[in-house]
VMD Tcl script that builds the backbone (N, CA, C; Angstrom):
set m [mol new atoms 519]
animate dup $m
set s [atomselect $m all]
$s set {name element resname resid chain x y z} {
  {N N MET 1 A 23.966 40.911 12.599}
  {CA C MET 1 A 23.084 39.789 13.269}
  {C C MET 1 A 23.517 39.568 14.664}
  {N N SER 2 A 22.769 39.557 15.594}
  {CA C SER 2 A 23.511 39.438 17.120}
  {C C SER 2 A 23.503 37.925 17.340}
  {N N VAL 3 A 24.111 37.383 18.271}
  {CA C VAL 3 A 24.551 36.137 18.470}
  {C C VAL 3 A 23.098 35.304 18.686}
  {N N ARG 4 A 22.383 36.079 19.485}
  {CA C ARG 4 A 20.924 35.513 20.072}
  {C C ARG 4 A 20.057 35.361 18.765}
  {N N THR 5 A 20.200 36.203 17.909}
  {CA C THR 5 A 19.419 36.012 16.606}
  {C C THR 5 A 19.982 34.955 15.765}
  {N N PHE 6 A 21.213 34.848 15.636}
  {CA C PHE 6 A 21.866 33.795 15.019}
  {C C PHE 6 A 21.469 32.366 15.435}
  {N N ILE 7 A 21.519 32.130 16.958}
  {CA C ILE 7 A 21.075 30.964 17.599}
  {C C ILE 7 A 19.492 30.631 17.495}
  {N N MET 8 A 18.838 31.623 17.523}
  {CA C MET 8 A 17.448 31.332 17.359}
  {C C MET 8 A 17.092 31.051 15.827}
  {N N LEU 9 A 17.421 31.782 14.898}
  {CA C LEU 9 A 17.695 31.310 13.376}
  {C C LEU 9 A 18.309 29.886 13.190}
  {N N ARG 10 A 19.132 29.282 13.864}
  {CA C ARG 10 A 19.798 28.296 13.527}
  {C C ARG 10 A 19.032 27.151 14.166}
  {N N ARG 11 A 18.361 27.570 15.516}
  {CA C ARG 11 A 17.074 26.466 16.128}
  {C C ARG 11 A 16.043 26.281 15.102}
  {N N ALA 12 A 15.705 27.301 14.586}
  {CA C ALA 12 A 14.378 27.302 13.617}
  {C C ALA 12 A 14.714 26.356 12.394}
  {N N LEU 13 A 16.031 26.323 11.972}
  {CA C LEU 13 A 16.445 25.744 10.636}
  {C C LEU 13 A 16.960 24.607 10.745}
  {N N VAL 14 A 17.315 23.819 11.994}
  {CA C VAL 14 A 17.639 22.537 12.110}
  {C C VAL 14 A 16.245 21.706 12.129}
  {N N ARG 15 A 16.678 20.276 11.184}
  {CA C ARG 15 A 15.624 19.645 11.127}
  {C C ARG 15 A 15.415 18.630 12.298}
  {N N LYS 16 A 14.413 18.381 12.935}
  {CA C LYS 16 A 14.264 17.584 14.267}
  {C C LYS 16 A 13.586 16.505 13.759}
  {N N GLN 17 A 13.019 16.282 12.419}
  {CA C GLN 17 A 12.524 14.681 12.048}
  {C C GLN 17 A 13.710 13.924 11.826}
  {N N PRO 18 A 13.674 12.819 12.424}
  {CA C PRO 18 A 14.695 11.827 12.474}
  {C C PRO 18 A 14.775 11.348 10.828}
  {N N ALA 19 A 16.172 10.943 10.573}
  {CA C ALA 19 A 16.418 10.456 9.007}
  {C C ALA 19 A 15.761 9.114 8.853}
  {N N GLU 20 A 15.006 9.051 7.703}
  {CA C GLU 20 A 14.600 7.773 7.415}
  {C C GLU 20 A 15.440 7.176 6.341}
  {N N PRO 21 A 15.135 5.711 6.059}
  {CA C PRO 21 A 15.951 5.158 4.741}
  {C C PRO 21 A 15.149 5.863 3.592}
  {N N TYR 22 A 15.799 5.925 2.602}
  {CA C TYR 22 A 15.122 6.360 1.120}
  {C C TYR 22 A 14.303 5.527 0.875}
  {N N SER 23 A 14.237 4.155 1.088}
  {CA C SER 23 A 13.285 3.439 0.816}
  {C C SER 23 A 11.900 3.680 1.405}
  {N N GLN 24 A 12.107 4.087 2.552}
  {CA C GLN 24 A 10.721 4.383 3.401}
  {C C GLN 24 A 10.204 5.470 2.778}
  {N N ALA 25 A 10.933 6.562 2.305}
  {CA C ALA 25 A 10.474 7.655 1.694}
  {C C ALA 25 A 9.922 7.654 0.391}
  {N N ILE 26 A 10.401 6.456 -0.229}
  {CA C ILE 26 A 9.765 6.080 -1.700}
  {C C ILE 26 A 8.540 5.398 -1.338}
  {N N LYS 27 A 8.280 4.457 -0.253}
  {CA C LYS 27 A 7.241 3.800 -0.188}
  {C C LYS 27 A 6.151 4.696 0.394}
  {N N ALA 28 A 6.655 5.703 1.381}
  {CA C ALA 28 A 5.500 6.634 1.591}
  {C C ALA 28 A 4.788 7.527 0.230}
  {N N GLY 29 A 5.678 7.700 -0.636}
  {CA C GLY 29 A 5.340 8.423 -1.912}
  {C C GLY 29 A 4.352 7.579 -2.786}
  {N N VAL 30 A 4.965 6.423 -2.850}
  {CA C VAL 30 A 4.159 5.308 -3.774}
  {C C VAL 30 A 2.642 5.018 -2.653}
  {N N GLY 31 A 2.604 5.049 -1.436}
  {CA C GLY 31 A 1.530 4.954 -0.891}
  {C C GLY 31 A 0.428 5.888 -0.912}
  {N N GLY 32 A 1.008 7.046 -0.957}
  {CA C GLY 32 A 0.245 8.248 -1.179}
  {C C GLY 32 A -0.578 8.456 -2.778}
  {N N ALA 33 A 0.394 7.866 -3.715}
  {CA C ALA 33 A -0.267 7.921 -4.917}
  {C C ALA 33 A -1.074 6.731 -5.235}
  {N N ILE 34 A -1.009 5.841 -4.622}
  {CA C ILE 34 A -1.971 4.492 -4.699}
  {C C ILE 34 A -3.340 5.223 -3.724}
  {N N ALA 35 A -3.246 5.742 -2.895}
  {CA C ALA 35 A -4.450 6.138 -2.128}
  {C C ALA 35 A -5.263 6.979 -2.866}
  {N N ILE 36 A -4.389 7.875 -3.282}
  {CA C ILE 36 A -5.399 9.158 -4.225}
  {C C ILE 36 A -5.959 8.529 -5.541}
  {N N ALA 37 A -5.161 7.702 -6.082}
  {CA C ALA 37 A -5.747 7.174 -7.456}
  {C C ALA 37 A -6.680 6.216 -6.707}
  {N N THR 38 A -6.619 5.610 -5.946}
  {CA C THR 38 A -7.695 4.673 -5.534}
  {C C THR 38 A -8.923 5.446 -5.356}
  {N N LEU 39 A -8.897 6.730 -4.458}
  {CA C LEU 39 A -10.246 7.519 -4.520}
  {C C LEU 39 A -10.870 8.023 -5.511}
  {N N VAL 40 A -9.843 8.380 -6.465}
  {CA C VAL 40 A -10.250 8.679 -7.726}
  {C C VAL 40 A -11.002 7.673 -8.523}
  {N N LEU 41 A -10.403 6.511 -8.526}
  {CA C LEU 41 A -10.788 5.525 -9.351}
  {C C LEU 41 A -12.277 4.817 -8.692}
  {N N LEU 42 A -12.302 4.821 -7.251}
  {CA C LEU 42 A -13.687 4.607 -6.707}
  {C C LEU 42 A -14.861 5.773 -7.038}
  {N N GLY 43 A -14.359 6.907 -6.891}
  {CA C GLY 43 A -15.103 8.179 -7.610}
  {C C GLY 43 A -15.791 7.884 -8.857}
  {N N TYR 44 A -14.688 7.283 -9.657}
  {CA C TYR 44 A -15.477 7.245 -11.037}
  {C C TYR 44 A -16.487 5.931 -11.334}
  {N N ILE 45 A -16.041 4.868 -10.429}
  {CA C ILE 45 A -16.946 3.873 -10.651}
  {C C ILE 45 A -18.160 3.882 -9.964}
  {N N SER 46 A -18.178 4.765 -8.510}
  {CA C SER 46 A -19.483 4.835 -8.027}
  {C C SER 46 A -20.310 6.200 -8.582}
  {N N ASP 47 A -19.682 7.000 -9.520}
  {CA C ASP 47 A -20.023 8.200 -9.923}
  {C C ASP 47 A -20.471 8.959 -8.911}
  {N N SER 48 A -19.598 9.039 -7.677}
  {CA C SER 48 A -19.827 9.896 -6.410}
  {C C SER 48 A -18.219 10.421 -6.146}
  {N N PRO 49 A -18.332 11.573 -5.843}
  {CA C PRO 49 A -17.070 12.458 -5.369}
  {C C PRO 49 A -16.405 11.600 -4.171}
  {N N LEU 50 A -15.084 11.162 -4.304}
  {CA C LEU 50 A -14.451 10.931 -2.801}
  {C C LEU 50 A -13.404 11.508 -2.494}
  {N N LEU 51 A -12.844 12.568 -3.417}
  {CA C LEU 51 A -11.783 13.132 -3.447}
  {C C LEU 51 A -11.828 14.702 -2.687}
  {N N MET 52 A -10.913 15.214 -1.773}
  {CA C MET 52 A -10.989 16.593 -1.706}
  {C C MET 52 A -9.524 16.855 -1.410}
  {N N ALA 53 A -9.217 18.192 -1.470}
  {CA C ALA 53 A -7.890 18.467 -1.285}
  {C C ALA 53 A -7.189 18.017 0.022}
  {N N PRO 54 A -7.994 18.190 1.143}
  {CA C PRO 54 A -6.915 17.914 2.358}
  {C C PRO 54 A -6.677 16.382 2.412}
  {N N PHE 55 A -7.321 15.525 1.573}
  {CA C PHE 55 A -7.068 14.250 1.654}
  {C C PHE 55 A -5.601 13.907 1.175}
  {N N GLY 56 A -4.923 15.083 0.364}
  {CA C GLY 56 A -3.477 14.944 -0.020}
  {C C GLY 56 A -2.857 15.102 1.297}
  {N N ALA 57 A -3.071 15.903 2.050}
  {CA C ALA 57 A -2.236 16.011 3.368}
  {C C ALA 57 A -2.575 14.816 4.213}
  {N N THR 58 A -3.676 14.484 4.099}
  {CA C THR 58 A -3.957 13.247 5.070}
  {C C THR 58 A -2.870 11.967 4.706}
  {N N CYS 59 A -2.851 12.006 3.357}
  {CA C CYS 59 A -1.944 10.731 2.787}
  {C C CYS 59 A -0.348 11.138 3.420}
  {N N VAL 60 A -0.059 12.339 3.556}
  {CA C VAL 60 A 1.452 12.730 3.909}
  {C C VAL 60 A 1.400 11.933 5.447}
  {N N LEU 61 A 0.473 12.031 6.361}
  {CA C LEU 61 A 0.297 11.431 7.728}
  {C C LEU 61 A 0.376 10.218 7.587}
  {N N LEU 62 A -0.823 9.512 6.782}
  {CA C LEU 62 A -0.906 7.952 6.765}
  {C C LEU 62 A 0.399 7.359 6.366}
  {N N PHE 63 A 1.036 7.743 5.436}
  {CA C PHE 63 A 2.129 6.986 4.528}
  {C C PHE 63 A 3.715 7.525 5.139}
  {N N SER 64 A 3.679 8.775 5.673}
  {CA C SER 64 A 4.904 9.075 6.151}
  {C C SER 64 A 5.050 9.163 7.755}
  {N N LEU 65 A 4.109 9.212 8.236}
  {CA C LEU 65 A 4.065 9.227 9.866}
  {C C LEU 65 A 3.013 8.194 10.274}
  {N N PRO 66 A 2.916 6.927 9.929}
  {CA C PRO 66 A 1.847 6.275 10.420}
  {C C PRO 66 A 1.692 6.022 11.760}
  {N N LYS 67 A 2.835 6.034 12.493}
  {CA C LYS 67 A 2.888 5.495 14.016}
  {C C LYS 67 A 2.357 6.927 14.848}
  {N N SER 68 A 2.007 8.119 14.153}
  {CA C SER 68 A 1.606 9.331 14.890}
  {C C SER 68 A 0.296 9.244 15.425}
  {N N PRO 69 A -0.223 9.605 16.418}
  {CA C PRO 69 A -1.591 9.759 16.981}
  {C C PRO 69 A -2.518 10.314 16.257}
  {N N LEU 70 A -1.986 11.468 15.427}
  {CA C LEU 70 A -2.792 12.009 14.388}
  {C C LEU 70 A -3.167 11.119 13.012}
  {N N SER 71 A -2.513 10.235 12.928}
  {CA C SER 71 A -2.740 9.638 11.532}
  {C C SER 71 A -3.485 8.121 12.074}
  {N N GLN 72 A -3.927 8.167 13.411}
  {CA C GLN 72 A -4.660 6.979 13.346}
  {C C GLN 72 A -6.294 7.060 12.806}
  {N N PRO 73 A -7.051 5.848 12.670}
  {CA C PRO 73 A -8.255 5.861 11.869}
  {C C PRO 73 A -9.252 6.875 12.586}
  {N N ILE 74 A -9.223 6.759 14.136}
  {CA C ILE 74 A -10.114 7.639 14.524}
  {C C ILE 74 A -9.869 9.186 14.449}
  {N N ASN 75 A -8.807 9.491 14.229}
  {CA C ASN 75 A -8.321 10.772 13.981}
  {C C ASN 75 A -8.507 11.332 12.553}
  {N N VAL 76 A -8.310 10.468 11.711}
  {CA C VAL 76 A -8.675 10.778 10.059}
  {C C VAL 76 A -9.920 10.735 9.800}
  {N N ILE 77 A -11.027 9.638 10.269}
  {CA C ILE 77 A -12.107 9.879 9.945}
  {C C ILE 77 A -12.802 10.964 10.864}
  {N N GLY 78 A -12.815 10.981 12.281}
  {CA C GLY 78 A -13.456 11.815 13.332}
  {C C GLY 78 A -13.097 13.141 12.993}
  {N N GLY 79 A -11.519 13.371 12.837}
  {CA C GLY 79 A -11.250 14.932 12.509}
  {C C GLY 79 A -11.821 15.568 11.402}
  {N N HIS 80 A -11.982 14.640 10.127}
  {CA C HIS 80 A -12.448 15.126 9.062}
  {C C HIS 80 A -14.024 15.426 9.046}
  {N N VAL 81 A -14.876 14.470 9.698}
  {CA C VAL 81 A -16.194 14.430 9.952}
  {C C VAL 81 A -16.494 15.809 10.759}
  {N N VAL 82 A -15.918 15.781 11.949}
  {CA C VAL 82 A -15.922 17.081 12.733}
  {C C VAL 82 A -15.764 18.335 12.296}
  {N N SER 83 A -14.649 18.364 11.474}
  {CA C SER 83 A -14.385 19.816 10.690}
  {C C SER 83 A -15.274 20.061 9.716}
  {N N ILE 84 A -15.889 19.183 8.814}
  {CA C ILE 84 A -16.499 19.504 7.736}
  {C C ILE 84 A -17.931 19.656 8.230}
  {N N THR 85 A -18.361 19.148 9.311}
  {CA C THR 85 A -19.628 19.391 9.930}
  {C C THR 85 A -19.555 20.768 10.407}
  {N N ILE 86 A -18.405 21.159 11.230}
  {CA C ILE 86 A -18.516 22.529 11.651}
  {C C ILE 86 A -18.422 23.411 10.484}
  {N N GLY 87 A -17.687 23.280 9.282}
  {CA C GLY 87 A -17.564 23.973 8.315}
  {C C GLY 87 A -18.953 24.219 7.674}
  {N N LEU 88 A -19.812 23.264 7.466}
  {CA C LEU 88 A -20.975 23.320 6.591}
  {C C LEU 88 A -22.088 24.028 7.547}
  {N N THR 89 A -21.994 23.816 8.917}
  {CA C THR 89 A -22.918 24.618 9.578}
  {C C THR 89 A -22.937 25.946 9.807}
  {N N LEU 90 A -21.750 26.414 9.961}
  {CA C LEU 90 A -21.208 27.775 9.785}
  {C C LEU 90 A -21.258 28.432 8.370}
  {N N SER 91 A -21.230 27.793 7.335}
  {CA C SER 91 A -21.360 28.238 6.129}
  {C C SER 91 A -22.759 28.589 5.855}
  {N N TYR 92 A -23.828 28.027 6.397}
  {CA C TYR 92 A -25.230 28.287 6.359}
  {C C TYR 92 A -25.463 29.550 7.358}
  {N N MET 93 A -24.885 29.547 8.146}
  {CA C MET 93 A -24.908 30.761 9.423}
  {C C MET 93 A -24.195 32.028 8.909}
  {N N LEU 94 A -23.201 31.694 8.461}
  {CA C LEU 94 A -22.206 33.165 8.206}
  {C C LEU 94 A -21.955 33.516 6.952}
  {N N PRO 95 A -21.665 34.960 6.525}
  {CA C PRO 95 A -21.246 34.934 5.006}
  {C C PRO 95 A -19.626 34.447 4.993}
  {N N LEU 96 A -19.339 34.534 3.833}
  {CA C LEU 96 A -17.791 34.117 3.314}
  {C C LEU 96 A -16.956 35.611 3.713}
  {N N ASP 97 A -16.535 35.456 4.682}
  {CA C ASP 97 A -15.427 36.752 5.070}
  {C C ASP 97 A -14.293 36.411 5.842}
  {N N TRP 98 A -13.450 37.023 5.998}
  {CA C TRP 98 A -12.451 36.834 6.770}
  {C C TRP 98 A -12.350 36.353 8.185}
  {N N TRP 99 A -13.231 37.093 8.960}
  {CA C TRP 99 A -13.636 36.579 10.252}
  {C C TRP 99 A -14.217 35.368 10.498}
  {N N SER 100 A -15.396 34.941 9.325}
  {CA C SER 100 A -16.035 33.511 9.661}
  {C C SER 100 A -15.032 32.527 9.278}
  {N N LEU 101 A -14.198 32.542 8.352}
  {CA C LEU 101 A -13.220 31.767 7.959}
  {C C LEU 101 A -12.366 31.449 9.236}
  {N N GLY 102 A -11.893 32.433 9.766}
  {CA C GLY 102 A -11.000 32.105 11.055}
  {C C GLY 102 A -11.936 31.489 12.085}
  {N N ILE 103 A -13.128 32.119 12.343}
  {CA C ILE 103 A -14.088 31.401 13.232}
  {C C ILE 103 A -14.127 29.833 12.964}
  {N N ALA 104 A -14.391 29.352 11.812}
  {CA C ALA 104 A -14.758 28.197 11.345}
  {C C ALA 104 A -13.696 27.182 11.793}
  {N N VAL 105 A -12.319 27.678 11.194}
  {CA C VAL 105 A -10.981 26.846 11.464}
  {C C VAL 105 A -10.725 26.958 12.912}
  {N N GLY 106 A -10.932 27.849 13.698}
  {CA C GLY 106 A -10.666 27.849 14.971}
  {C C GLY 106 A -11.405 27.052 15.843}
  {N N LEU 107 A -12.743 26.955 15.584}
  {CA C LEU 107 A -13.777 26.131 16.099}
  {C C LEU 107 A -13.529 24.797 15.529}
  {N N ALA 108 A -13.244 24.424 14.356}
  {CA C ALA 108 A -13.009 23.120 14.203}
  {C C ALA 108 A -11.615 22.464 15.013}
  {N N ILE 109 A -10.654 23.195 15.027}
  {CA C ILE 109 A -9.306 23.126 15.884}
  {C C ILE 109 A -9.835 22.499 17.277}
  {N N ALA 110 A -10.685 23.422 17.903}
  {CA C ALA 110 A -11.073 23.277 19.359}
  {C C ALA 110 A -11.930 21.977 19.526}
  {N N ALA 111 A -12.824 21.799 18.527}
  {CA C ALA 111 A -13.661 20.737 18.716}
  {C C ALA 111 A -12.740 19.490 18.536}
  {N N MET 112 A -11.888 19.208 17.587}
  {CA C MET 112 A -11.072 18.066 17.177}
  {C C MET 112 A -10.255 17.546 18.612}
  {N N ALA 113 A -9.603 18.948 19.271}
  {CA C ALA 113 A -8.949 18.652 20.350}
  {C C ALA 113 A -9.542 18.229 21.458}
  {N N ALA 114 A -10.819 18.690 21.589}
  {CA C ALA 114 A -11.700 18.525 22.825}
  {C C ALA 114 A -12.430 17.257 22.497}
  {N N LEU 115 A -12.456 16.671 21.536}
  {CA C LEU 115 A -12.929 15.125 21.215}
  {C C LEU 115 A -11.852 14.218 20.933}
  {N N ARG 116 A -10.516 14.537 20.991}
  {CA C ARG 116 A -9.221 13.759 20.842}
  {C C ARG 116 A -9.294 13.181 19.582}
  {N N VAL 117 A -9.661 13.801 18.386}
  {CA C VAL 117 A -9.534 13.297 17.200}
  {C C VAL 117 A -8.778 14.347 16.240}
  {N N THR 118 A -7.923 14.859 16.798}
  {CA C THR 118 A -7.028 16.089 15.976}
  {C C THR 118 A -6.366 15.324 14.683}
  {N N HIS 119 A -6.475 16.085 13.504}
  {CA C HIS 119 A -5.966 15.353 12.502}
  {C C HIS 119 A -5.742 16.759 11.625}
  {N N PRO 120 A -4.711 17.556 11.602}
  {CA C PRO 120 A -4.134 18.685 10.815}
  {C C PRO 120 A -4.547 18.978 9.762}
  {N N PRO 121 A -4.841 17.833 8.540}
  {CA C PRO 121 A -5.318 18.292 7.376}
  {C C PRO 121 A -6.631 18.651 7.239}
  {N N ALA 122 A -7.473 18.076 8.619}
  {CA C ALA 122 A -8.865 18.393 8.489}
  {C C ALA 122 A -9.173 19.863 8.980}
  {N N GLY 123 A -7.933 20.498 9.544}
  {CA C GLY 123 A -8.235 21.934 9.623}
  {C C GLY 123 A -8.652 22.831 8.566}
  {N N ALA 124 A -8.335 22.152 7.227}
  {CA C ALA 124 A -8.656 22.979 6.148}
  {C C ALA 124 A -9.903 22.831 5.657}
  {N N ASP 125 A -10.648 21.614 6.312}
  {CA C ASP 125 A -11.976 21.323 5.906}
  {C C ASP 125 A -13.106 22.677 5.709}
  {N N PRO 126 A -13.029 23.218 6.785}
  {CA C PRO 126 A -13.938 24.467 6.775}
  {C C PRO 126 A -13.690 25.447 5.639}
  {N N LEU 127 A -12.580 25.579 5.320}
  {CA C LEU 127 A -12.233 26.590 4.119}
  {C C LEU 127 A -12.799 25.784 2.737}
  {N N VAL 128 A -12.690 24.431 2.745}
  {CA C VAL 128 A -13.033 23.809 1.441}
  {C C VAL 128 A -14.538 24.151 1.354}
  {N N VAL 129 A -15.449 23.878 2.309}
  {CA C VAL 129 A -16.788 24.107 2.495}
  {C C VAL 129 A -17.101 25.543 2.128}
  {N N PHE 130 A -16.396 26.608 2.918}
  {CA C PHE 130 A -16.774 27.895 2.511}
  {C C PHE 130 A -16.539 28.243 0.914}
  {N N PHE 131 A -15.721 27.925 0.543}
  {CA C PHE 131 A -15.315 28.182 -0.874}
  {C C PHE 131 A -15.936 27.333 -1.973}
  {N N SER 132 A -16.325 26.171 -1.589}
  {CA C SER 132 A -17.122 25.323 -2.819}
  {C C SER 132 A -18.606 25.107 -2.407}
  {N N ASN 133 A -18.824 25.724 -1.226}
  {CA C ASN 133 A -20.539 25.417 -0.855}
  {C C ASN 133 A -21.315 24.315 -1.263}
  {N N PRO 134 A -20.585 23.261 -0.842}
  {CA C PRO 134 A -21.375 22.057 -0.996}
  {C C PRO 134 A -22.610 21.555 -0.094}
  {N N GLY 135 A -23.353 20.663 -0.476}
  {CA C GLY 135 A -24.697 20.628 0.318}
  {C C GLY 135 A -24.206 19.490 1.412}
  {N N TRP 136 A -24.917 19.052 2.317}
  {CA C TRP 136 A -24.925 18.382 3.400}
  {C C TRP 136 A -24.531 16.895 3.030}
  {N N GLU 137 A -24.735 16.391 1.850}
  {CA C GLU 137 A -24.116 14.877 1.367}
  {C C GLU 137 A -22.582 15.028 1.389}
  {N N TYR 138 A -22.020 16.035 1.380}
  {CA C TYR 138 A -20.549 16.086 1.321}
  {C C TYR 138 A -20.040 15.673 2.642}
  {N N ILE 139 A -20.704 15.566 3.747}
  {CA C ILE 139 A -20.267 14.647 4.965}
  {C C ILE 139 A -20.037 13.240 4.586}
  {N N ILE 140 A -21.092 12.565 3.706}
  {CA C ILE 140 A -20.800 11.201 3.344}
  {C C ILE 140 A -19.983 11.053 2.111}
  {N N PHE 141 A -20.156 11.732 0.965}
  {CA C PHE 141 A -19.577 11.999 -0.171}
  {C C PHE 141 A -18.665 13.186 -0.341}
  {N N PRO 142 A -17.494 13.662 -0.234}
  {CA C PRO 142 A -16.365 12.518 0.011}
  {C C PRO 142 A -16.031 11.997 1.356}
  {N N VAL 143 A -16.402 13.107 2.513}
  {CA C VAL 143 A -15.691 12.777 3.838}
  {C C VAL 143 A -15.682 11.403 4.474}
  {N N VAL 144 A -16.775 10.953 4.580}
  {CA C VAL 144 A -16.616 9.863 5.521}
  {C C VAL 144 A -16.000 8.728 4.433}
  {N N LEU 145 A -16.899 8.257 3.125}
  {CA C LEU 145 A -16.207 7.324 2.482}
  {C C LEU 145 A -14.817 7.751 2.050}
  {N N GLY 146 A -14.466 8.596 1.808}
  {CA C GLY 146 A -13.167 8.995 1.366}
  {C C GLY 146 A -12.341 8.672 2.464}
  {N N SER 147 A -12.517 8.854 3.761}
  {CA C SER 147 A -11.740 8.776 4.787}
  {C C SER 147 A -11.470 7.393 5.114}
  {N N ILE 148 A -12.519 6.692 5.101}
  {CA C ILE 148 A -12.617 5.225 5.278}
  {C C ILE 148 A -11.734 4.705 4.149}
  {N N ALA 149 A -11.877 4.992 2.991}
  {CA C ALA 149 A -10.858 4.509 2.045}
  {C C ALA 149 A -9.833 4.598 2.176}
  {N N LEU 150 A -9.307 5.851 2.695}
  {CA C LEU 150 A -7.976 5.959 2.877}
  {C C LEU 150 A -7.451 5.286 4.053}
  {N N VAL 151 A -8.165 5.050 5.020}
  {CA C VAL 151 A -7.823 4.465 6.231}
  {C C VAL 151 A -7.465 2.908 5.727}
  {N N ILE 152 A -8.269 2.435 4.883}
  {CA C ILE 152 A -8.283 1.128 4.607}
  {C C ILE 152 A -7.164 0.712 3.519}
  {N N THR 153 A -7.054 1.785 2.792}
  {CA C THR 153 A -5.988 1.872 1.810}
  {C C THR 153 A -4.366 1.832 2.612}
  {N N ALA 154 A -4.513 2.626 3.689}
  {CA C ALA 154 A -3.158 2.685 4.491}
  {C C ALA 154 A -2.973 1.394 5.300}
  {N N TRP 155 A -4.187 0.792 5.723}
  {CA C TRP 155 A -4.099 -0.322 6.622}
  {C C TRP 155 A -3.351 -1.487 5.619}
  {N N LEU 156 A -3.962 -1.822 4.560}
  {CA C LEU 156 A -3.202 -2.904 3.465}
  {C C LEU 156 A -2.014 -2.336 3.026}
  {N N PHE 157 A -1.695 -1.181 2.801}
  {CA C PHE 157 A -0.477 -0.797 2.098}
  {C C PHE 157 A 0.800 -0.926 3.115}
  {N N HIS 158 A 0.490 -0.950 4.481}
  {CA C HIS 158 A 1.448 -0.982 5.453}
  {C C HIS 158 A 1.737 -2.525 5.935}
  {N N LYS 159 A 0.987 -3.315 5.273}
  {CA C LYS 159 A 1.117 -4.742 5.443}
  {C C LYS 159 A 2.622 -5.389 4.405}
  {N N ILE 160 A 2.633 -4.236 3.447}
  {CA C ILE 160 A 3.749 -4.647 2.371}
  {C C ILE 160 A 5.087 -4.392 3.091}
  {N N PRO 161 A 6.050 -5.398 2.831}
  {CA C PRO 161 A 7.690 -5.390 3.691}
  {C C PRO 161 A 8.117 -4.059 3.131}
  {N N PRO 162 A 8.618 -3.352 4.019}
  {CA C PRO 162 A 9.037 -3.550 5.352}
  {C C PRO 162 A 7.589 -3.088 6.007}
  {N N LYS 163 A 7.051 -4.207 7.007}
  {CA C LYS 163 A 5.855 -3.869 7.200}
  {C C LYS 163 A 6.018 -2.657 8.703}
  {N N THR 164 A 4.718 -2.001 8.661}
  {CA C THR 164 A 4.687 -1.095 9.687}
  {C C THR 164 A 3.129 -1.292 10.607}
  {N N ALA 165 A 3.408 -1.066 11.560}
  {CA C ALA 165 A 2.266 -1.355 12.523}
  {C C ALA 165 A 1.149 -0.147 12.251}
  {N N TYR 166 A -0.038 -0.572 11.655}
  {CA C TYR 166 A -1.088 0.432 11.298}
  {C C TYR 166 A -2.151 -0.046 11.316}
  {N N PRO 167 A -3.029 0.225 12.083}
  {CA C PRO 167 A -3.240 1.441 13.117}
  {C C PRO 167 A -2.344 0.918 14.439}
  {N N LEU 168 A -2.036 1.786 15.220}
  {CA C LEU 168 A -1.233 1.556 16.597}
  {C C LEU 168 A -1.926 0.688 17.303}
  {N N PRO 169 A -1.308 -0.321 18.148}
  {CA C PRO 169 A -2.021 -1.206 19.106}
  {C C PRO 169 A -2.729 -0.188 19.902}
  {N N GLU 170 A -3.953 -0.890 20.453}
  {CA C GLU 170 A -4.735 -0.120 21.592}
  {C C GLU 170 A -4.115 0.151 22.805}
  {N N GLN 171 A -4.092 1.340 23.269}
  {CA C GLN 171 A -3.606 1.716 24.607}
  {C C GLN 171 A -4.508 2.294 25.425}
  {N N ILE 172 A -4.828 1.579 26.746}
  {CA C ILE 172 A -5.637 2.132 27.675}
  {C C ILE 172 A -5.551 3.362 28.270}
  {N N ASP 173 A -6.286 4.131 28.110}
  {CA C ASP 173 A -6.197 5.682 28.763}
  {C C ASP 173 A -6.269 5.907 29.963}
}
mol reanalyze $m
mol bondsrecalc $m
mol representation Tube
mol addrep $m
């Protein structure tokens, strides 16, 4: 192994994420558990689905990285709505194939970036749509209502000590 390869490998394997107290890690895990359980419970009560797989990844951002711009309410809700809408639209127009999945995810990423509502878990939304073939009501159940429920859960949860500012204070662009 050359020195250059060793240095590149070392850079790739060094953790860049700052260390957090274990209590924060536990709080993040508890927050994610409560948020997903809340979505499932509300789904049972309302007899409407409020859960989809990308919401698990959304919880990682909401509870582990609540100060990230990608975790803010407009990004969570807007990112999922934009991506699911693109996924639904393209699933009606294109066959399920390797290239259509790539186009759908790429278009969702580009749209989120252009609209400044990037939310990485929402990048998976078009895949969910193509593989599950839901109807247009999927935008409301689970996407809009589930996203809103997650944001409200995070907002309430981050008020528990040690408190975390969520959402971030408004900044003028």
